[in-house]
N, C-alpha and C positions, 0 to 999 in steps of 0.2 A: 488291705485290699491291694491286689496286684492290678496294674494297668497294662493292657495289652500293647504290643508294639504298634499295632494298627491304630489304636486310639491316640497314642502319642504322636505318631507320624501325621495323623489327620489334623492335629493342632499346629503343625509347622507352617501352614499357609497363613496364619493369622497376622504375623508381622508384615507380610507382603500386602495383605488386604488393607491393613492400617496405613501403610505407606502410600498405597494407591489413592486412598481417600484424601490424604494430606497434600498431595501434589496436584495443583490445578490442571485440568485437561486430561488427567489419566482416568479418573473414576467416571463411569457413565453418567451423562447428564451434567457434568461439571465442565464448564468451558473456561479456557484460559483467558484472562483479561489483562489489560495493561500491556506495556511493552511498546517499542517503537514500530512504526509502520511507514512505508513509502507508498504513496498513491501515484500511479501513472495516470495522468489526467489529460483530458482534452477540454479546452477552454475557449471562451469567447471574450475578446477584448473590444471595448467600445468607449466612445466619448458620450457621456450622459446627455440626453436630449437631442441626439443626432442619429443618423443612420450610418455613421462612420464606424465600421466594425470589421474585425477579421478574426480568424481562428488561429489558435496556437496550442502547443502542448507544453506541459510542465510535469515535474515530479514534486509532489507536496510531501514534506516530511513532518510527522508528528512524533514527539517524544513518547506520547501515550495514546494508543489507539482509542481509548475511551473518550478522548477529547477531539474526536473527529467524526462524530456520529450525527450531529444536529443538522448538517447541511449548511451551516453558517460559521462553523469553527475555522478560524484562520490557522494555517499551518505554522509550526514553529520555525520552519525554514522552507523557502520556495526556490526551486531551481531557476536558472536562466530560462528565458523563453526559447522554444524551438518550433520551427515551421518546416514543412516539407516543400522546399522550393521547386523540386522536380514535379510536384503536383500543384503548382501555382500558389504556394504559400499555405497550403492546407495543414491539417493536423499531421503529426508524425505517424508513420505506420509502425506501431509498436511490435507487430507480429512479424516473425520470420527473419528479422535482422537485428543485429546488435545496435544499441543506441548508448552513447556515452553522454550522460547528463551531468552538467556542472552546476554546483551551488556556489555562487560568488561570495556569499556571506561567510561560508565556512571553508571554502577551498576544496570541499569534498566532491568526488565524482562517483556517480552510481552508473554502473554498466548493466543494461537490461538484456535479457535473452528470453523473449516471449515466443512460444511455439507458433509456427505459421498458421495452425488451425485453431488457435486459442479463441478467436472471436465466435467460432461456431459451437463452443462448449457451453454447458449450463452454468448459470450463476453459482459461484463458489467453487467451481471445478479448478483443479490445478492448471496453471497456464504457462509456467516457466519459472525463471529465477532472475534475480538481480544480485549484484555484488557491489558493495561499497569498496572502491579501490584502495582508499587510504589505510584501512585496517583489515581488508579481506573478508569482512563479514558477508555471509551469503544469506539472502532472503528468498523464501519460496513465495511465488506469486500466484494469485487466484483471480478468477474473473469476477469483476464487480458487475453491477446492473445498470451502470450509467447514471446513478443517482447524483444529485447535486452534492458536491463536496464542500464548497465554500463560495462566497462572493466577497469581493474586496473592492470598496470604493476608494478613489484617490484620497490621500496619497498612497501609492502602491510601492512595493519594494524596488521596482526599476525606475522610479522617479517620474514616470509619465502621468498624464492626466487621463489615462484609459483605465476604466474599471475592469476587473477580472471576475468571471464566473466560471467555475470549473466543475466538471463531472468526472466521477471516478470510473475508469475503464478497467484497471487492475489494482489490486492491493498486494503489497509484498511485506511479509512478516518473517 
């Protein structure tokens, strides 16, 4: 039996199809899981049982994104605290300006570049990028929905007696 050239050529796509199914995130309906993530977050700091509180911003780093979904999962590393003193100590303005965020536990710095109109975009829309300066790794950032990322009662990483509750503004993978 002779096989036509057309028949043999039509079988040539099968290895590509098999590869696409084996690589997470390539095949339709298959989402990539795991991997590190940086959350640009706005937080509330307070002393339990008092009205003494203020706002601050942090980057929360998780070695595995799957361990950041419950709303109570503490990050593997938390940046130093940042406040916008030009706005009376409010949250950082992530949008439209570069922010260099330092992690004192690792010595790493993450530089953010969030688009100036990113807050007006839909949930999960591309919002900009971030780069870890030490190794040059670039992360794509997407708009989050302001969900609670974690809460942390004292003792907290900065050694104060102020609890931290953070909401995810953007995530960068």
